[in-house]
N, C-alpha and C positions, 0 to 999 in steps of 0.2 A: 573245564574246570575254573583256570586263570581268567576266563571271559568273565563267569560267574563271582570270581572273586574282585575283579576291577569294578564290577558293576556294582556289586555290594558298596564297595570302598569310593566309589563316584557317589553312590548315594547317602552314604554319611556324612561326606564332607560337603557336600554340594555340587551341582551341576556348574560346570563353568560359565552357562551365559546367565544362571540364577545369580552366583559369588564371584567377588573378584579373587585374584590369586591370593590375597592377604587373608578374607574370609578362609579362603580353603586350607591355609597353612594354619591359622588357629585352630579350625575343626580339627585338622591333622592331630595337631600338637595335643589338644585337649581328649581325642580318642586315645592316644599313646599315652598320656599321663593316667589317665584313669586305668589303661591296661596294667601300669605299673604297681599302681597302687593297689588296685586289686590283687596283686601276687603278694606287695608288702604287707597287708593286713593281718591274713592268716599267719605270715612266717612271724610278724613282730608278736602276735600271740603265743605262739607254740614256743618261740624263745624266751618268754615269762615277760615281756612287756606290754600287757594290756591296754596300759594307759596311752602307749603310744600307738598302738592298735585303734584304738576310738578315735586318737586325732586325725590319722590318717583317713579314718571312714568320712570325718566330717571334710575333710580336703577334699575327698571325691567325691561328696555331695554340691559342695560349692564349685570342682569344677564340671560337676555334670549339669548343674544350673547353668554355668557361663556358657558352656557349648550348647545347652537349649536356648536360650534367649537371643545366640548368635544365629545358631541354624536355623530355627523355625521361626523366629521376630526378627532377622534381621538388623540386630540392634548390635553390631561387631563393637562400637567404641565403648558402648557401655558395659559389653562384656568383658572387654578388654580390660579396662578398669577397674570391675569388679574382681576379676581374675586377680591382677597386680595385687590389690590392696590386702585382698585376703589372704593371699599368698605369704606377704610380707610378715603378717600377723602369727601365720601357721609355720612359719619358716623359725620365728622367736621364741614360739610355743617349744615347737621340735627341740630346738638347740637347746631349752630347760630341760624338757621330759627325756632327751637322750643324752644325758652326759656332757654335755658341752663338748668342749673338744676331743674330747676322751671318745665323743660318738663319730659317725659319719656324716652331721651337720653341715661339716664345712664341705664337704663332697657335694651335698643336696645344695646349699648356696650357689656353688658354681652349674650344677644345672640348671636352676632357678634364674642364674645370669644368662646361661644360652637359651633358656626359654624365652625370656625377655627380650632379646635379641632377635628370635625369630618371629613375635609377634604382635609386637608395640609397634604402632606407627615411629619412623625415622624423626619426626618431631617432638615424640615421647621422650626418646633416649636421653636427653639432659635432665630427665626427672627420674625413671624408673632406674637406670643403670648405677648412678652415682647411689641410689637410693640402697639398693643391694649391697654395694661397697661398704657404704656407711653404716648400716644394720651391723653387718657381721666384722668391721673392725670395731664397734662400737660393743658388742656382746663380748667380744676377745679380752677388751680392756677391762668391761666390768669383770669377767670372771678373774682376771688377773688382779685385780686391786679387791675383788672379792671374792675369795676361794672358796668359803663356807656356801656362797650362794648356790652352785649346783652340786649335786650331789648326783652319785653314781647310781644308775638306775638298772643297771646291769645283776639280775639275781646270780650268776655265775659268771665265771672268767672266760670259759669258753664261749659263752654268749656274746660276748663283744666282738670275739674273733669272728664268730658266724655272721652276727651283722654285718662288720665291716666288708666281708667276704662278699656276702649276696648283695649288699648294697651298689658294692663297687659294679657287679655284674648287671643289675638292673639300670643303675645308673648311666653304663655304658651302652648297655643295650638302647635305650631313649634317647640318647646322645648319636646315636649311629642312625636309629631311625628318623629321628627328628632331621639330621642334614640330609639324609637320603633321600628323605621328601624333598627337602628346599630344592637338592640340585638336581631331581628329576622333575621338579616344577618348573624351573629355571631353565634346562635342557627344551622341555617342551614351549615352553614362552618363546624362545632363541629360535629355535626350528618353526614356530608359528609367524614369526617377527619376520624369517627370513623367507617364506613362503610367500606373506603379503607384501613383502618388497620385491618379489620378482614377479608377481600378479600387478603390483601397479606399473613395475617397468614395461612389463608387456603391455599393459593396457596403456600406458604412454606412447608406447611405440605403436601400437595399434591406430592411436586417437594420431598421432604425426601422419601415419601412413593413409589415413582417412583425408585428413586435411589436403595433402597434396593431391589425392585422387580427387577431391573436388574441386582442388584449385586448376588442375589443369582441364578435366573430362567434364566437366561443367561451364567453363569459359568458352571451350571452343564449339559445342552446340550449338550456345545461344548466339556467338559469333556467326556460326552456319546461317541460324533460322535469321537471326537479323539480313544478312546479306541477301538470302534469297528471297525477303520481304523487299528487300530494296529493288533490287532487280522487278520484282512483281511490279510495283510501284512506279518506277519513273522508266522503265525502257518498255518498248512495246517488242511482244515476243507471239512466235507463230504458236500456234495450238499445240504443237508437237513439243517444243520447248518449254511450254509453259506446262503441260502435262509432266514432262520428268522433273520439272521443278516442282513442281507440287508433291511428286511423288517423293523425291529426297526429302523435301521439307517434313512430309509426314514421317517417313524412317527417322528423320534427327530426332522429330519430335516424341515419337514412341521411344526411341533409346533412351533418350534423356528421362522421359517421364519413368520409364520403368527403373533408371539405374535412381532416381530421385526418391522412388517406393522402395527401393532395397535398402538406401542408405539411411531413410527415415523408421523403416523398420528394423533394421540393425542396429541404429542408435537407442531405439526404445526397449530393446531385449538387453540391450546392455546397462541400462540403467534402469533394469527390472521392473520395467511397465508393463511388460508383456503377461498376459494370464491365459493358461491353456484350460480350453473348454472341451475336456475328452467325451465326446459322445458317440453313438452307433452310428455310422454314415454307410450308406450303399456309394460305394465306389464310384462306380459309372454314372450315377445319377449327380452325387457331388462336383465329378470332374465334367459334367456334359458342358456346362456353359465355358469352363476354362479350354477343354478340347476345341470348341467349335471356334473360338477367338484365335488359338494357335492354328486351327488349320487354313484360316481366313491368311495367316501372316506366312504361311509356309509355301500356299499357292501363289503368292507374290515373288516368292522367290524360286518358283518351281521346283518343289522339294516336294515328294509325297509323305502325307505322316498319316499312318495308319494306326489305329487301336484294337485291341483285344481284349476288352475287360470284361467277364463274364457279370451278369447284373445279379447273381447270387452274391458275390462276394461283399463284405460287411467287415467295416476295420472301425476300430477304436480311435479316433483322431479329432482334431481340432478343423474344423471345415477352413477356414480362413486360410488358416497356416499348410493344411493339405495343399489348397489351391496354390498357395505361393509357393512351395516345394516344387509340385508337377511344373507349375508354369514356369519357374526358372530354370528348371535342369531342360524342360524342352526347348524353351529359348536359346538355351547354349547347344543344344543339339543341330537347329535348324541354322543356328550363326556359324558352324563350323562343317556346316555342309556343304559341297558344293551344287548347284543348280541341277535339276536331274537325279540329285540323291533321293537319300529313303530315311525317314524317322518310323520306329514303331514302338509301341506303346503295349504294356502286356501285364499281367497281373495273375500269379498264383499263390498257392496258399499250402499249407502244411507246418506240422509244430508249432498250430496255435499264432504261425506268423502270416503275413499277408504280403509277399515280395513285389513291387512295381517295377519292373524292367525297360530304362529306355535306352531304346538303342539306334543308332547311327552310323553311316558308313561314308563320314566324313573324315577330315584329316587326321584325329586322334591326338591325344597330348604327347608332347614330347615327353622323354624318360625324366629330364634335369627339373622337371616342372610338376611330375606326380606326388613328388614327396609334400611338396608345399600348396597343393588343391585347393584345401579346405581353409586357406590362412590367408589374411589380408596381406594383400601387394601391391607395392607402388606400380608394379610394370605394366604398362597398358598391354591389351590383347585385342586383336583385329580378327574379324570372322573372316569367310570368303566372300562377303560382299562387302568389305571393309568395314562393316559393323564396329563400333569400339565399345568394350565393354569397362565397368568402374572394378571389376575384380570381386566386387560384394556378394554376388549372386549366390555362390557356392559356401561361400560362408555363414550366410543366411540359414541355407538349406540346412547345414548340417547342423548349426544350433537348434532352429526349430523344428527339424525331425526328432534330435535327442530329448528335447522337452516334450514330445509326444510318446517319449517310451521307445522310438524306435534308433535304427541306422541306417546310415547311408555309407555306401563304397562305390567302387566302380572297377573296372578293369578296361584295358585300352591297349591299342598298337597304331603307334604313326604310322600314317598313309592308309590304314586300314578302316579305323575307325573306335567307336568307346561305347560302353554300356553304362550306364549309371542303376545303381540296385537302391533302392528304397524300400525298407523293410518293417513294416506296421505290426503290431498287435492285430491279431483277424478275432472277430467277435459275431455271435450270432445275431438274426435281422430285430431290429427294433421291438420294443415290447409292447404288445397289445395293451387293451384297458386292463388295470390293476397290476402292471408288473412296471416296477420304477426302472429306469435308465439305470441307477447305481446296482440295483443287482444285477442286470444283466452284465455289466462291464465286471463284474464282481466272479460271473459265473466261469467255469472254466472253456477255455475257447475249444473249438471243435472244428479240427480241420476238415476241407471239402473232400 
C-alpha cells in the first residue's frame, strides 16, 4: 500500500531524473495548497461566505494552472512568477472580502510567506518576501485610516469563530506537510550526496591502486623483456640457454598481455563503455577456443586440465565476457597450482541456473585474503612458478559476471585448493527459423 502511495505521489510531483528538487517542491506545495483550498471552498460556503468560497475557487484554478504548466510543460520559472503574482492579488481580495483584520487573512499572509520561501528561487527572495510584508502592512494601515472600507462579512457571530478555528487547523496542516516534505527531500539529497561522496572516494582509492599496480607490475616485465632481448642480441648462447630464455620471454610477455587486457577491460567497464550482448550460447562450443589455449598453457606448467561440459547446456551470456571470465579464473587456478597438479572444469544445471565450477588442488587462498579477494589490491601475488599478477582479474570477473545477471563465489582451504563457482542463467537451445532470440531469452528456463 505504501509503495503504491509513494509511486502515485512521485508521479504527481515528477520523477527525480526529470525534475530538480526545486520543481518537485513547487509541485508538492501546489498539490497541498489545492487540497487545502478544496476543503475550504465548501466550508466557507456552509458558514455563509459564498463570495469568499468563489474567490477560493478562482485561486484553486490558478494554482492548478501553475502546477500544470510546470509539471507537464516544465516551465517552472513562469509558473512560480504567475503563482506569486496571482497569489498577491488574491490575498488582497481575500483581505477585503473576509473582514480584514477581523478575519483569518493575517494568518493566510503568513502561510503565503512560508510558501514563497519554499518555492521561489533564492535570487528572487528580495522581490517576493518584502512584497508580502509590504502588502499586509499597507492593508493594515489602510484599514486603520479608513475604518469604513472593510465590512464585517460574517453573517453570524459564531461563523467568525468557526472560520478562525478551521483556518488555523488547515493552515497548520499545510505548513506541516510543506515543511515535512522539504525536510524529507533535504535528508534524501543529503544521503544521496553522502553516497556519491563515498563512491567517489572509493573510485579515487581504486584509481590510485590501479596506478600503483601499473607503475610496479608493468615496468618490471618490460625491463625483463628488454634484458632477455639484450642477452639474445649481444651474447652467444647455447641452444639450451636460448630455449630457456625464449620460454621465459614468452611467459613474461603472456603475463603482461593478460594484465594489460584486464586493465583495459576493467577501465572500460568503470567508464560505462561496456555493453552486454546477452544471447543463447552453447557453453561447450563457446569455450572451446579458450579451453584449447588454456590446455596448452597448463601443459607447459605440467598441470593436467580436464573439462566436463555437456554439449546440451546453453546459457544466456555475452560470449566475449564469458570467455574472459573463464580464462581469468582458470589462469588463476593454473597459476597457483604446482606442476603435477590438476585443474578441472565442469558445469551443472538446476533451478534455471547453470553453474560452472573450476577446481584446483593448488595452494589455496589464505584466510586473511578471502574477504577482499574481489576488490582491487596493491599487494602483488606470485604463483607457484613465480608468475606475477596485477590483482585485477577476479575484480573484472565479478564485474562481468554480475553484468550478465550472474554470481561468482568460491570456497578455498589453504594448502588443499580452491573451487570457484560461476552461476549464469540457463536457457533453451538457440531458436530455429521463426523464433527470435528475444523471445527465447524471455521464456522460462528449463533445468536439465
